[in-house]
VEXTI-172714 format. One record per residue (C-alpha): residue in three letters; x, y, z; residue number from 1. Coordinates in Angstrom, 3 decimals, padded with zeros to 6 digits, always signed. Example, Ala and Ser with C-alpha at 12.3 -4.5 7.8 and 13.67 -1.06 7.14 Angstrom:
<pt 'ALA', <+012.300, -004.500, +007.800>, 1>;
<pt 'SER', <+013.670, -001.060, +007.140>, 2>;
//
This chain:
<pt 'MET', <-031.466, +008.552, +044.574>, 1>;
<pt 'LYS', <-030.881, +011.460, +042.272>, 2>;
<pt 'LEU', <-032.338, +011.211, +038.787>, 3>;
<pt 'ILE', <-030.074, +011.752, +035.792>, 4>;
<pt 'HIS', <-030.734, +015.048, +034.208>, 5>;
<pt 'LYS', <-031.694, +014.840, +030.557>, 6>;
<pt 'LYS', <-029.211, +017.627, +029.695>, 7>;
<pt 'HIS', <-026.289, +015.675, +031.279>, 8>;
<pt 'ALA', <-027.356, +012.465, +029.708>, 9>;
<pt 'LEU', <-027.566, +014.038, +026.251>, 10>;
<pt 'GLN', <-024.171, +015.735, +026.711>, 11>;
<pt 'ALA', <-022.609, +012.429, +027.806>, 12>;
<pt 'LEU', <-024.100, +010.721, +024.781>, 13>;
<pt 'LYS', <-022.693, +013.353, +022.468>, 14>;
<pt 'GLN', <-019.259, +013.044, +023.971>, 15>;
<pt 'PHE', <-019.450, +009.267, +023.823>, 16>;
<pt 'ILE', <-020.351, +009.301, +020.093>, 17>;
<pt 'LEU', <-017.639, +011.869, +019.341>, 18>;
<pt 'PHE', <-015.002, +009.860, +021.318>, 19>;
<pt 'SER', <-016.046, +006.611, +019.552>, 20>;
<pt 'ALA', <-015.888, +008.320, +016.115>, 21>;
<pt 'ILE', <-012.394, +009.751, +016.822>, 22>;
<pt 'ILE', <-011.076, +006.360, +017.947>, 23>;
<pt 'HIS', <-012.753, +004.786, +014.844>, 24>;
<pt 'LEU', <-011.167, +007.257, +012.445>, 25>;
<pt 'PHE', <-007.808, +006.996, +014.193>, 26>;
<pt 'SER', <-007.737, +003.239, +013.953>, 27>;
<pt 'LEU', <-008.892, +003.344, +010.255>, 28>;
<pt 'SER', <-006.151, +005.835, +009.479>, 29>;
<pt 'LEU', <-003.526, +003.743, +011.228>, 30>;
<pt 'PHE', <-004.694, +000.605, +009.477>, 31>;
<pt 'SER', <-004.839, +002.429, +006.138>, 32>;
<pt 'ILE', <-001.192, +003.509, +006.632>, 33>;
<pt 'ILE', <-000.058, -000.028, +007.654>, 34>;
<pt 'LYS', <-001.898, -001.655, +004.687>, 35>;
<pt 'ARG', <-001.016, +001.250, +002.329>, 36>;
<pt 'ASP', <-004.636, +001.373, +001.188>, 37>;
<pt 'GLY', <-006.251, +004.716, +001.089>, 38>;
<pt 'THR', <-009.617, +003.319, +000.121>, 39>;
<pt 'LEU', <-010.238, +002.402, +003.778>, 40>;
<pt 'LEU', <-010.824, +006.100, +004.405>, 41>;
<pt 'ASN', <-013.655, +006.342, +001.838>, 42>;
<pt 'TYR', <-016.396, +008.425, +003.572>, 43>;
<pt 'PHE', <-019.175, +006.274, +002.054>, 44>;
<pt 'ASP', <-017.571, +003.104, +003.441>, 45>;
<pt 'ILE', <-017.058, +004.683, +006.853>, 46>;
<pt 'LEU', <-020.803, +005.565, +006.970>, 47>;
<pt 'ASP', <-021.685, +002.111, +005.619>, 48>;
<pt 'ILE', <-023.770, +003.584, +002.833>, 49>;
<pt 'ASP', <-022.861, +000.619, +000.748>, 50>;
<pt 'LEU', <-025.406, -001.355, +002.830>, 51>;
<pt 'PHE', <-028.117, +000.567, +001.051>, 52>;
<pt 'PHE', <-026.337, +001.298, -002.215>, 53>;
<pt 'PRO', <-023.970, -001.578, -003.211>, 54>;
<pt 'PHE', <-020.848, -000.629, -005.081>, 55>;
<pt 'VAL', <-020.964, +003.028, -003.986>, 56>;
<pt 'GLY', <-017.545, +002.691, -002.417>, 57>;
<pt 'GLU', <-015.836, +001.222, -005.461>, 58>;
<pt 'GLY', <-013.700, +002.974, -008.065>, 59>;
<pt 'ILE', <-011.730, +006.166, -008.301>, 60>;
<pt 'GLY', <-014.876, +008.212, -008.864>, 61>;
<pt 'SER', <-016.187, +007.053, -005.529>, 62>;
<pt 'GLN', <-012.991, +008.113, -003.802>, 63>;
<pt 'VAL', <-013.183, +011.611, -005.326>, 64>;
<pt 'LEU', <-016.913, +011.952, -004.661>, 65>;
<pt 'SER', <-016.422, +010.719, -001.110>, 66>;
<pt 'PHE', <-013.774, +013.389, -000.440>, 67>;
<pt 'VAL', <-015.947, +016.084, -001.957>, 68>;
<pt 'VAL', <-019.060, +015.028, -000.007>, 69>;
<pt 'ALA', <-017.024, +014.937, +003.259>, 70>;
<pt 'ILE', <-015.684, +018.488, +002.618>, 71>;
<pt 'ILE', <-019.189, +019.772, +001.831>, 72>;
<pt 'VAL', <-020.598, +018.178, +004.988>, 73>;
<pt 'TYR', <-017.827, +019.753, +006.999>, 74>;
<pt 'PHE', <-018.414, +023.251, +005.599>, 75>;
<pt 'VAL', <-022.160, +023.014, +006.077>, 76>;
<pt 'LEU', <-021.674, +022.028, +009.724>, 77>;
<pt 'TYR', <-019.117, +024.771, +010.147>, 78>;
<pt 'CYS', <-021.546, +027.347, +008.708>, 79>;
<pt 'VAL', <-024.417, +026.074, +010.971>, 80>;
<pt 'CYS', <-022.200, +026.250, +014.050>, 81>;
<pt 'SER', <-020.875, +029.718, +013.092>, 82>;
<pt 'TYR', <-024.380, +030.972, +012.466>, 83>;
<pt 'LYS', <-025.533, +029.876, +015.944>, 84>;
<pt 'LYS', <-023.061, +032.037, +017.802>, 85>;
//
């Protein structure tokens, strides 16, 4: 029996997590449209940070800060990926 290579297992795990995240965001987006509630797409709620910091996902300030943090995280990851190549 051939052993699973660590590289392939890690790659499969990455793809599984990405696939799950895409499906999760798609279903949240769809449900947000159906319910007409944009607060469902709050980045802090998606990450469940409210488990550690209650009320972080409430209010208009949280919505704005959530969007800003998501954009910052995206650009940091973009810069890191661009720097590696």
